[in-house]
C-alpha positions as semicolon CSV with decimal commas, in nm:
position;residue;x (nm);y (nm);z (nm)
1;M;6,057;11,245;14,975
2;Q;6,320;11,166;14,713
3;R;6,430;11,441;14,475
4;R;6,295;11,271;14,164
5;S;5,951;11,230;14,323
6;F;5,963;11,595;14,421
7;L;6,045;11,697;14,068
8;Q;5,749;11,499;13,935
9;T;5,515;11,686;14,162
10;A;5,622;12,067;14,135
11;T;6,947;10,647;11,779
12;L;7,229;10,458;11,718
13;S;7,231;10,647;11,388
14;T;7,396;10,936;11,572
15;A;7,709;10,739;11,651
16;G;7,890;10,866;11,345
17;M;7,850;11,226;11,451
18;F;8,014;11,165;11,787
19;A;8,286;10,954;11,633
20;A;8,377;11,256;11,423
21;Q;8,396;11,483;11,730
22;T;8,643;11,432;12,012
23;F;8,530;11,585;12,338
24;T;8,763;11,504;12,626
25;A;8,783;11,587;12,993
26;Q;9,086;11,802;12,916
27;T;8,898;12,037;12,680
28;I;8,847;12,364;12,866
29;P;8,571;12,599;12,742
30;A;8,694;12,941;12,632
31;Q;8,450;13,110;12,866
32;Q;8,611;12,942;13,167
33;N;8,962;13,044;13,058
34;E;8,847;13,403;13,022
35;S;8,680;13,396;13,363
36;K;9,013;13,356;13,542
37;N;9,071;13,729;13,510
38;Q;8,750;13,822;13,688
39;T;8,773;14,005;14,021
40;K;8,683;13,804;14,328
41;P;8,360;13,937;14,484
42;E;8,366;14,070;14,838
43;R;8,112;13,814;14,958
44;L;8,051;13,457;14,843
45;H;7,708;13,428;14,684
46;I;7,518;13,130;14,823
47;A;7,192;13,005;14,677
48;V;6,966;12,741;14,827
49;N;6,790;12,482;14,617
50;Q;6,411;12,473;14,635
51;Y;6,419;12,106;14,737
52;A;6,641;12,196;15,031
53;V;6,434;12,484;15,166
54;N;6,116;12,285;15,119
55;S;6,266;11,994;15,317
56;F;6,329;12,206;15,624
57;Y;6,029;12,437;15,618
58;Q;5,800;12,140;15,563
59;R;5,911;12,010;15,903
60;E;5,757;12,323;16,053
61;N;5,445;12,307;15,835
62;K;5,553;12,627;15,660
63;N;5,543;12,725;15,294
64;F;5,901;12,813;15,197
65;A;5,769;13,074;14,949
66;E;5,644;13,275;15,248
67;Q;5,985;13,272;15,418
68;F;6,195;13,472;15,172
69;D;6,258;13,758;15,414
70;E;6,378;13,513;15,675
71;M;6,602;13,334;15,425
72;K;6,759;13,663;15,324
73;S;6,816;13,764;15,687
74;V;7,014;13,450;15,770
75;G;7,261;13,478;15,483
76;V;7,094;13,323;15,180
77;D;7,150;13,526;14,863
78;G;6,937;13,337;14,615
79;L;6,704;13,049;14,536
80;E;6,750;12,777;14,276
81;P;6,388;12,696;14,190
82;T;6,266;12,367;14,047
83;V;6,078;12,463;13,731
84;D;5,848;12,260;13,510
85;N;5,737;12,530;13,265
86;A;5,822;12,885;13,165
87;Q;5,491;13,031;13,280
88;S;5,562;12,952;13,644
89;L;5,880;13,163;13,644
90;A;5,745;13,516;13,599
91;N;5,565;13,552;13,932
92;L;5,844;13,377;14,121
93;G;6,108;13,601;13,965
94;K;5,926;13,916;14,073
95;K;5,869;13,783;14,425
96;L;6,233;13,691;14,471
97;K;6,345;14,033;14,350
98;D;6,103;14,205;14,587
99;H;6,268;14,018;14,876
100;G;6,624;14,087;14,764
101;L;6,693;13,734;14,644
102;E;6,844;13,633;14,310
103;F;6,802;13,319;14,110
104;R;7,115;13,265;13,907
105;S;7,026;12,903;13,832
106;V;6,711;12,703;13,762
107;Y;6,670;12,328;13,813
108;V;6,488;12,130;13,543
109;G;6,449;11,766;13,448
110;G;6,382;11,624;13,105
111;N;6,358;11,310;12,897
112;L;6,609;11,345;12,616
113;H;6,673;10,974;12,560
114;E;6,342;10,872;12,397
115;P;6,302;10,995;12,036
116;E;5,923;11,034;12,056
117;I;5,951;11,266;12,356
118;A;6,289;11,438;12,333
119;E;6,208;11,712;12,079
120;K;5,910;11,833;12,279
121;E;6,116;11,822;12,598
122;M;6,392;12,030;12,444
123;G;6,136;12,288;12,340
124;R;6,000;12,305;12,693
125;I;6,347;12,350;12,843
126;R;6,438;12,616;12,583
127;G;6,126;12,806;12,683
128;I;6,222;12,789;13,050
129;A;6,576;12,904;12,969
130;E;6,454;13,202;12,764
131;K;6,225;13,319;13,043
132;A;6,491;13,256;13,307
133;K;6,738;13,464;13,106
134;E;6,491;13,754;13,093
135;L;6,464;13,740;13,471
136;G;6,839;13,739;13,534
137;S;6,925;13,371;13,553
138;Q;7,244;13,235;13,397
139;I;7,242;12,854;13,435
140;I;7,000;12,572;13,365
141;I;7,080;12,284;13,600
142;F;6,965;11,980;13,404
143;N;6,892;11,636;13,545
144;P;6,821;11,365;13,284
145;A;6,501;11,168;13,329
146;A;6,583;10,862;13,534
147;K;6,583;10,514;13,386
148;R;6,790;10,234;13,530
149;G;7,016;10,086;13,267
150;K;6,955;10,306;12,964
151;N;7,075;10,110;12,662
152;D;7,344;10,226;12,422
153;A;7,098;10,374;12,171
154;E;6,934;10,579;12,447
155;L;7,267;10,698;12,585
156;I;7,387;10,808;12,240
157;L;7,062;10,989;12,160
158;Q;7,059;11,157;12,500
159;A;7,412;11,291;12,454
160;E;7,329;11,417;12,104
161;N;7,020;11,599;12,233
162;V;7,201;11,743;12,534
163;N;7,472;11,880;12,307
164;K;7,211;12,029;12,072
165;L;7,016;12,187;12,356
166;G;7,330;12,324;12,518
167;S;7,436;12,480;12,188
168;E;7,100;12,651;12,153
169;L;7,112;12,785;12,508
170;D;7,469;12,905;12,457
171;S;7,355;13,108;12,157
172;F;7,158;13,340;12,387
173;G;7,393;13,340;12,683
174;M;7,267;13,057;12,900
175;K;7,469;12,761;13,025
176;L;7,342;12,404;13,054
177;A;7,494;12,209;13,345
178;F;7,472;11,840;13,437
179;H;7,301;11,740;13,763
180;Y;7,299;11,372;13,854
181;H;7,189;11,123;14,117
182;T;7,270;10,760;14,194
183;T;7,099;10,632;13,878
184;E;7,352;10,798;13,650
185;L;7,636;10,640;13,850
186;E;7,512;10,282;13,823
187;F;7,659;10,024;13,583
188;A;8,016;10,157;13,605
189;A;7,874;10,512;13,586
190;R;7,823;10,465;13,212
191;E;7,554;10,732;13,180
192;F;7,755;10,984;13,384
193;H;8,073;10,929;13,183
194;H;7,903;10,905;12,844
195;L;7,730;11,239;12,884
196;L;8,051;11,412;12,984
197;C;8,277;11,235;12,732
198;N;8,045;11,285;12,434
199;T;7,929;11,644;12,468
200;N;8,111;11,967;12,399
201;P;8,225;12,133;12,725
202;R;8,125;12,468;12,578
203;Y;7,765;12,350;12,557
204;F;7,737;12,117;12,857
205;S;7,898;12,212;13,185
206;L;7,915;12,027;13,515
207;C;7,725;12,095;13,832
208;L;7,935;11,887;14,070
209;E;7,697;11,686;14,286
210;Q;7,943;11,646;14,569
211;H;7,729;11,416;14,784
212;W;7,576;11,214;14,502
213;S;7,925;11,145;14,366
214;Y;8,004;11,015;14,714
215;R;7,686;10,819;14,793
216;G;7,622;10,701;14,438
217;S;7,966;10,541;14,438
218;G;7,918;10,343;14,757
219;N;8,009;10,623;15,000
220;S;8,344;10,680;14,833
221;Q;8,545;10,999;14,864
222;V;8,789;10,845;14,618
223;A;8,513;10,851;14,355
224;L;8,412;11,207;14,440
225;F;8,761;11,344;14,402
226;D;8,820;11,139;14,087
227;H;8,505;11,290;13,934
228;L;8,640;11,634;14,018
229;K;8,982;11,548;13,873
230;L;8,828;11,414;13,550
231;Y;8,568;11,680;13,484
232;G;8,634;11,975;13,714
233;N;8,761;12,188;13,426
234;R;8,404;12,211;13,292
235;M;8,246;12,285;13,631
236;I;8,039;12,599;13,678
237;A;7,830;12,504;13,983
238;V;7,854;12,290;14,295
239;H;7,563;12,151;14,495
240;L;7,661;12,109;14,860
241;R;7,522;11,845;15,095
242;Q;7,678;11,663;15,391
243;S;7,618;11,344;15,585
244;V;7,743;11,207;15,915
245;N;7,785;10,830;15,934
246;H;7,614;10,815;15,592
247;V;7,296;10,996;15,706
248;W;7,221;11,347;15,580
249;S;7,311;11,589;15,856
250;E;7,090;11,871;15,973
251;T;7,331;12,142;15,866
252;F;7,607;12,157;15,610
253;G;7,931;12,125;15,801
254;D;8,195;11,870;15,892
255;G;8,109;11,507;15,829
256;D;8,169;11,217;15,595
257;I;8,306;11,431;15,312
258;D;8,630;11,619;15,367
259;N;8,516;11,971;15,289
260;L;8,859;12,123;15,353
261;K;9,007;11,907;15,078
262;L;8,709;11,975;14,854
263;A;8,746;12,351;14,901
264;A;9,120;12,336;14,832
265;D;9,070;12,126;14,519
266;L;8,794;12,354;14,389
267;K;9,022;12,657;14,423
268;T;9,286;12,500;14,198
269;F;9,053;12,542;13,900
270;N;9,051;12,920;13,953
271;V;8,711;12,971;13,793
272;P;8,392;13,129;13,931
273;I;8,173;12,863;14,091
274;H;7,804;12,901;14,166
275;F;7,754;12,749;14,513
276;V;7,413;12,604;14,589
277;L;7,326;12,461;14,930
278;E;7,129;12,140;14,878
279;Q;7,123;12,013;15,235
280;A;6,807;11,809;15,284
281;T;6,644;11,564;15,522
282;E;6,595;11,190;15,514
283;K;6,455;10,935;15,755
284;N;6,722;10,957;16,026
285;T;6,825;11,320;15,985
286;P;6,826;11,491;16,327
287;K;6,545;11,736;16,400
288;T;6,685;11,978;16,655
289;L;6,699;12,309;16,468
290;T;6,452;12,541;16,300
291;A;6,497;12,611;15,930
292;D;6,637;12,959;15,981
293;V;6,912;12,824;16,208
294;V;6,989;12,544;15,960
295;F;7,044;12,794;15,681
296;R;7,233;13,047;15,893
297;Q;7,479;12,789;16,024
298;S;7,519;12,627;15,683
299;C;7,587;12,957;15,505
300;E;7,837;13,064;15,771
301;Y;8,024;12,735;15,734
302;I;8,029;12,753;15,352
303;R;8,169;13,106;15,353
304;R;8,431;13,014;15,614
305;V;8,551;12,699;15,434
306;F;8,495;12,763;15,064
307;Y;8,583;13,131;15,027
């Protein structure tokens, strides 16, 4: 099941405003500068995305929500849930806390490029962010609603709305971060670049999608590391996934993407990064390990390489 399908189940008049504001890849949010003085924690916090845990527990016909004790025992510190509305968060937040798991980030999607829908969507996401904040979350991981070839008017409106939403979330201590897939990297990556070049880094951060930068650019590590070079100074989270010979591997480890280089490059930014394991399965992914072993081995590798 593709991520966008999973998520579905669980005006040009603004151009003047952006012409008057210059947001560049070199603009570093004050909060990130201040964070350089923070003490390094004793243990690297690793969360797992809901899509990832569901992928592996589904293979065993298990409900991931009944496996929180097991997840905790194998080295997982938190869950990044996929959330459609604020009401669904309260029970989940309590259950995670009861099992010793945090959720520092929440994954949401939303249509902010169509004027007749965008205002309602922003209200829904604000509601999710307010509830998530109450329950201890810090980051809204936002994936724009997919449409191949959004036109210029839609791209401009989307960036305006993202900036507005991010400003509102910032006012009560939440960060909005950009999650993307292949769609945003099509057509010379115009949607990807427009969102990052035309929003204020204070209000719209980056969740580096390490494997989508790679796969969405034709299996190119050059593209991945260029994305990091261009926009890494606004990064607050990284989603981690690996492939071997262009097929998603069973665990996060060595493979197509040079994780040693990625880890070294990430450390040069000297800012706290929220690491989220997003390893998942596709058609030819091996099936040799149980979910608990997948997560144990993946977490051990992440802490060894990235910390």
